[in-house]
Biotite code that builds the C-alpha atoms (Angstrom):
import biotite.structure as struc

atoms = struc.array([
    struc.Atom([-10.695, -9.203, -16.383], chain_id="A", res_id=1, res_name="UNK", atom_name="CA", element="C"),
    struc.Atom([-7.437, -10.863, -15.419], chain_id="A", res_id=2, res_name="UNK", atom_name="CA", element="C"),
    struc.Atom([-5.759, -10.634, -12.014], chain_id="A", res_id=3, res_name="UNK", atom_name="CA", element="C"),
    struc.Atom([-2.540, -9.212, -13.494], chain_id="A", res_id=4, res_name="UNK", atom_name="CA", element="C"),
    struc.Atom([-4.409, -6.187, -14.812], chain_id="A", res_id=5, res_name="UNK", atom_name="CA", element="C"),
    struc.Atom([-6.152, -5.662, -11.469], chain_id="A", res_id=6, res_name="UNK", atom_name="CA", element="C"),
    struc.Atom([-2.763, -5.745, -9.723], chain_id="A", res_id=7, res_name="UNK", atom_name="CA", element="C"),
    struc.Atom([-1.325, -3.210, -12.178], chain_id="A", res_id=8, res_name="UNK", atom_name="CA", element="C"),
    struc.Atom([-4.276, -0.889, -11.587], chain_id="A", res_id=9, res_name="UNK", atom_name="CA", element="C"),
    struc.Atom([-3.890, -1.217, -7.815], chain_id="A", res_id=10, res_name="UNK", atom_name="CA", element="C"),
    struc.Atom([-0.113, -0.679, -8.090], chain_id="A", res_id=11, res_name="UNK", atom_name="CA", element="C"),
    struc.Atom([-0.823, 2.765, -9.515], chain_id="A", res_id=12, res_name="UNK", atom_name="CA", element="C"),
    struc.Atom([-2.633, 3.714, -6.295], chain_id="A", res_id=13, res_name="UNK", atom_name="CA", element="C"),
    struc.Atom([-0.906, 5.358, -3.345], chain_id="A", res_id=14, res_name="UNK", atom_name="CA", element="C"),
    struc.Atom([-0.914, 4.248, 0.267], chain_id="A", res_id=15, res_name="UNK", atom_name="CA", element="C"),
    struc.Atom([-3.316, 6.359, 2.305], chain_id="A", res_id=16, res_name="UNK", atom_name="CA", element="C"),
    struc.Atom([-0.784, 6.630, 5.137], chain_id="A", res_id=17, res_name="UNK", atom_name="CA", element="C"),
    struc.Atom([2.559, 7.408, 3.477], chain_id="A", res_id=18, res_name="UNK", atom_name="CA", element="C"),
    struc.Atom([1.713, 8.092, -0.183], chain_id="A", res_id=19, res_name="UNK", atom_name="CA", element="C"),
    struc.Atom([4.001, 5.361, -1.567], chain_id="A", res_id=20, res_name="UNK", atom_name="CA", element="C"),
    struc.Atom([2.686, 3.364, -4.544], chain_id="A", res_id=21, res_name="UNK", atom_name="CA", element="C"),
    struc.Atom([1.983, -0.291, -3.876], chain_id="A", res_id=22, res_name="UNK", atom_name="CA", element="C"),
    struc.Atom([4.238, -2.955, -5.358], chain_id="A", res_id=23, res_name="UNK", atom_name="CA", element="C"),
    struc.Atom([2.465, -5.593, -7.466], chain_id="A", res_id=24, res_name="UNK", atom_name="CA", element="C"),
    struc.Atom([4.020, -8.392, -5.381], chain_id="A", res_id=25, res_name="UNK", atom_name="CA", element="C"),
    struc.Atom([2.318, -6.927, -2.287], chain_id="A", res_id=26, res_name="UNK", atom_name="CA", element="C"),
    struc.Atom([-1.178, -7.085, -3.788], chain_id="A", res_id=27, res_name="UNK", atom_name="CA", element="C"),
    struc.Atom([-3.223, -10.257, -3.357], chain_id="A", res_id=28, res_name="UNK", atom_name="CA", element="C"),
    struc.Atom([-6.543, -10.899, -5.053], chain_id="A", res_id=29, res_name="UNK", atom_name="CA", element="C"),
    struc.Atom([-8.775, -12.558, -2.468], chain_id="A", res_id=30, res_name="UNK", atom_name="CA", element="C"),
    struc.Atom([-11.651, -13.087, -4.849], chain_id="A", res_id=31, res_name="UNK", atom_name="CA", element="C"),
    struc.Atom([-14.237, -11.447, -7.052], chain_id="A", res_id=32, res_name="UNK", atom_name="CA", element="C"),
    struc.Atom([-17.844, -11.652, -8.079], chain_id="A", res_id=33, res_name="UNK", atom_name="CA", element="C"),
    struc.Atom([-18.816, -9.997, -11.360], chain_id="A", res_id=34, res_name="UNK", atom_name="CA", element="C"),
    struc.Atom([-17.397, -6.431, -11.155], chain_id="A", res_id=35, res_name="UNK", atom_name="CA", element="C"),
    struc.Atom([-16.617, -6.491, -7.408], chain_id="A", res_id=36, res_name="UNK", atom_name="CA", element="C"),
    struc.Atom([-13.022, -7.411, -6.518], chain_id="A", res_id=37, res_name="UNK", atom_name="CA", element="C"),
    struc.Atom([-11.594, -8.033, -3.048], chain_id="A", res_id=38, res_name="UNK", atom_name="CA", element="C"),
    struc.Atom([-7.890, -7.443, -2.516], chain_id="A", res_id=39, res_name="UNK", atom_name="CA", element="C"),
    struc.Atom([-5.363, -7.392, 0.280], chain_id="A", res_id=40, res_name="UNK", atom_name="CA", element="C"),
    struc.Atom([-2.605, -4.803, -0.130], chain_id="A", res_id=41, res_name="UNK", atom_name="CA", element="C"),
    struc.Atom([0.537, -4.246, 1.893], chain_id="A", res_id=42, res_name="UNK", atom_name="CA", element="C"),
    struc.Atom([2.642, -1.072, 1.818], chain_id="A", res_id=43, res_name="UNK", atom_name="CA", element="C"),
    struc.Atom([6.313, -1.998, 1.956], chain_id="A", res_id=44, res_name="UNK", atom_name="CA", element="C"),
    struc.Atom([7.246, 1.568, 2.950], chain_id="A", res_id=45, res_name="UNK", atom_name="CA", element="C"),
    struc.Atom([5.147, 1.979, 6.125], chain_id="A", res_id=46, res_name="UNK", atom_name="CA", element="C"),
    struc.Atom([4.010, -1.666, 6.597], chain_id="A", res_id=47, res_name="UNK", atom_name="CA", element="C"),
    struc.Atom([0.312, -0.764, 6.560], chain_id="A", res_id=48, res_name="UNK", atom_name="CA", element="C"),
    struc.Atom([-2.125, -3.445, 5.367], chain_id="A", res_id=49, res_name="UNK", atom_name="CA", element="C"),
    struc.Atom([-5.490, -2.796, 3.769], chain_id="A", res_id=50, res_name="UNK", atom_name="CA", element="C"),
    struc.Atom([-8.451, -4.834, 2.637], chain_id="A", res_id=51, res_name="UNK", atom_name="CA", element="C"),
    struc.Atom([-9.843, -3.291, -0.537], chain_id="A", res_id=52, res_name="UNK", atom_name="CA", element="C"),
    struc.Atom([-13.198, -3.764, -2.213], chain_id="A", res_id=53, res_name="UNK", atom_name="CA", element="C"),
    struc.Atom([-13.177, -2.274, -5.711], chain_id="A", res_id=54, res_name="UNK", atom_name="CA", element="C"),
    struc.Atom([-15.771, -2.149, -8.460], chain_id="A", res_id=55, res_name="UNK", atom_name="CA", element="C"),
    struc.Atom([-13.951, -2.528, -11.762], chain_id="A", res_id=56, res_name="UNK", atom_name="CA", element="C"),
    struc.Atom([-16.021, -2.528, -14.913], chain_id="A", res_id=57, res_name="UNK", atom_name="CA", element="C"),
    struc.Atom([-14.395, -3.508, -18.140], chain_id="A", res_id=58, res_name="UNK", atom_name="CA", element="C"),
    struc.Atom([-15.220, -1.740, -21.373], chain_id="A", res_id=59, res_name="UNK", atom_name="CA", element="C"),
    struc.Atom([-17.563, 0.876, -19.956], chain_id="A", res_id=60, res_name="UNK", atom_name="CA", element="C"),
    struc.Atom([-16.898, 4.587, -19.846], chain_id="A", res_id=61, res_name="UNK", atom_name="CA", element="C"),
    struc.Atom([-17.496, 6.107, -16.404], chain_id="A", res_id=62, res_name="UNK", atom_name="CA", element="C"),
    struc.Atom([-20.141, 8.777, -16.017], chain_id="A", res_id=63, res_name="UNK", atom_name="CA", element="C"),
    struc.Atom([-18.619, 12.245, -15.906], chain_id="A", res_id=64, res_name="UNK", atom_name="CA", element="C"),
    struc.Atom([-19.710, 14.266, -12.900], chain_id="A", res_id=65, res_name="UNK", atom_name="CA", element="C"),
    struc.Atom([-18.970, 17.956, -13.349], chain_id="A", res_id=66, res_name="UNK", atom_name="CA", element="C"),
    struc.Atom([-20.276, 21.400, -12.605], chain_id="A", res_id=67, res_name="UNK", atom_name="CA", element="C"),
    struc.Atom([-19.283, 22.632, -16.082], chain_id="A", res_id=68, res_name="UNK", atom_name="CA", element="C"),
    struc.Atom([-22.019, 23.675, -18.483], chain_id="A", res_id=69, res_name="UNK", atom_name="CA", element="C"),
    struc.Atom([-22.417, 21.944, -21.852], chain_id="A", res_id=70, res_name="UNK", atom_name="CA", element="C"),
    struc.Atom([-20.855, 25.008, -23.533], chain_id="A", res_id=71, res_name="UNK", atom_name="CA", element="C"),
    struc.Atom([-17.827, 24.812, -21.217], chain_id="A", res_id=72, res_name="UNK", atom_name="CA", element="C"),
    struc.Atom([-17.508, 21.065, -21.781], chain_id="A", res_id=73, res_name="UNK", atom_name="CA", element="C"),
    struc.Atom([-17.538, 21.579, -25.557], chain_id="A", res_id=74, res_name="UNK", atom_name="CA", element="C"),
    struc.Atom([-14.938, 24.345, -25.269], chain_id="A", res_id=75, res_name="UNK", atom_name="CA", element="C"),
    struc.Atom([-12.513, 22.224, -23.234], chain_id="A", res_id=76, res_name="UNK", atom_name="CA", element="C"),
    struc.Atom([-13.184, 19.052, -25.227], chain_id="A", res_id=77, res_name="UNK", atom_name="CA", element="C"),
    struc.Atom([-11.762, 20.806, -28.311], chain_id="A", res_id=78, res_name="UNK", atom_name="CA", element="C"),
    struc.Atom([-8.707, 22.218, -26.517], chain_id="A", res_id=79, res_name="UNK", atom_name="CA", element="C"),
    struc.Atom([-5.348, 20.540, -26.847], chain_id="A", res_id=80, res_name="UNK", atom_name="CA", element="C"),
    struc.Atom([-4.039, 18.433, -23.987], chain_id="A", res_id=81, res_name="UNK", atom_name="CA", element="C"),
    struc.Atom([-1.728, 19.939, -21.406], chain_id="A", res_id=82, res_name="UNK", atom_name="CA", element="C"),
    struc.Atom([1.927, 19.285, -21.993], chain_id="A", res_id=83, res_name="UNK", atom_name="CA", element="C"),
    struc.Atom([4.341, 18.146, -19.309], chain_id="A", res_id=84, res_name="UNK", atom_name="CA", element="C"),
    struc.Atom([6.110, 21.516, -19.601], chain_id="A", res_id=85, res_name="UNK", atom_name="CA", element="C"),
    struc.Atom([2.861, 23.400, -18.935], chain_id="A", res_id=86, res_name="UNK", atom_name="CA", element="C"),
    struc.Atom([2.201, 21.334, -15.822], chain_id="A", res_id=87, res_name="UNK", atom_name="CA", element="C"),
    struc.Atom([5.785, 21.861, -14.639], chain_id="A", res_id=88, res_name="UNK", atom_name="CA", element="C"),
    struc.Atom([5.532, 25.628, -15.240], chain_id="A", res_id=89, res_name="UNK", atom_name="CA", element="C"),
    struc.Atom([2.372, 25.802, -13.100], chain_id="A", res_id=90, res_name="UNK", atom_name="CA", element="C"),
    struc.Atom([3.985, 23.651, -10.413], chain_id="A", res_id=91, res_name="UNK", atom_name="CA", element="C"),
    struc.Atom([6.997, 25.957, -10.263], chain_id="A", res_id=92, res_name="UNK", atom_name="CA", element="C"),
    struc.Atom([4.770, 29.034, -10.138], chain_id="A", res_id=93, res_name="UNK", atom_name="CA", element="C"),
    struc.Atom([2.596, 27.682, -7.325], chain_id="A", res_id=94, res_name="UNK", atom_name="CA", element="C"),
    struc.Atom([5.553, 26.291, -5.357], chain_id="A", res_id=95, res_name="UNK", atom_name="CA", element="C"),
    struc.Atom([6.807, 29.803, -4.586], chain_id="A", res_id=96, res_name="UNK", atom_name="CA", element="C"),
    struc.Atom([3.449, 31.571, -4.736], chain_id="A", res_id=97, res_name="UNK", atom_name="CA", element="C"),
    struc.Atom([2.803, 33.516, -1.555], chain_id="A", res_id=98, res_name="UNK", atom_name="CA", element="C"),
    struc.Atom([-0.428, 35.241, -2.499], chain_id="A", res_id=99, res_name="UNK", atom_name="CA", element="C"),
    struc.Atom([-4.121, 34.565, -2.181], chain_id="A", res_id=100, res_name="UNK", atom_name="CA", element="C"),
    struc.Atom([-4.902, 31.462, -4.268], chain_id="A", res_id=101, res_name="UNK", atom_name="CA", element="C"),
    struc.Atom([-8.660, 32.164, -4.403], chain_id="A", res_id=102, res_name="UNK", atom_name="CA", element="C"),
    struc.Atom([-8.014, 35.705, -5.686], chain_id="A", res_id=103, res_name="UNK", atom_name="CA", element="C"),
    struc.Atom([-5.574, 34.319, -8.260], chain_id="A", res_id=104, res_name="UNK", atom_name="CA", element="C"),
    struc.Atom([-8.311, 32.173, -9.837], chain_id="A", res_id=105, res_name="UNK", atom_name="CA", element="C"),
    struc.Atom([-11.274, 34.505, -9.351], chain_id="A", res_id=106, res_name="UNK", atom_name="CA", element="C"),
    struc.Atom([-12.912, 36.104, -12.348], chain_id="A", res_id=107, res_name="UNK", atom_name="CA", element="C"),
    struc.Atom([-12.456, 39.844, -12.680], chain_id="A", res_id=108, res_name="UNK", atom_name="CA", element="C"),
])
C-alpha cells in the first residue's frame, strides 16, 4: 500500500481534541512493517501532535461485529441505502427533539 493512500485515509480522521480533520501535509509516515503503519500527525487547528499505530490491511473485508440476528442482517442487506435527505430529516428532527430518546426508539 502506498504512503499517499495512507495519508488520505488518515486525513479523513478527526482530531481527538478538537474534532478537526487532519491535513495530508501534517501527516508523516514514520515507517511500516507488513500491515502495521506508524505515523506522526499534527492538528493545525489545536496544535496537538499524535503518534499513531494503525493496522491497515489491503484487499480484505473486515469482520462484521453486530448484535443483529441473521434474519435482521438479511432484511437490512436488501434495503436501499439511506439518502442524504433522509439523514438530514433525522438530524433536523433530533436537533429540536426534547423528549425521551430511549422511549422514542423502544418497541411497543
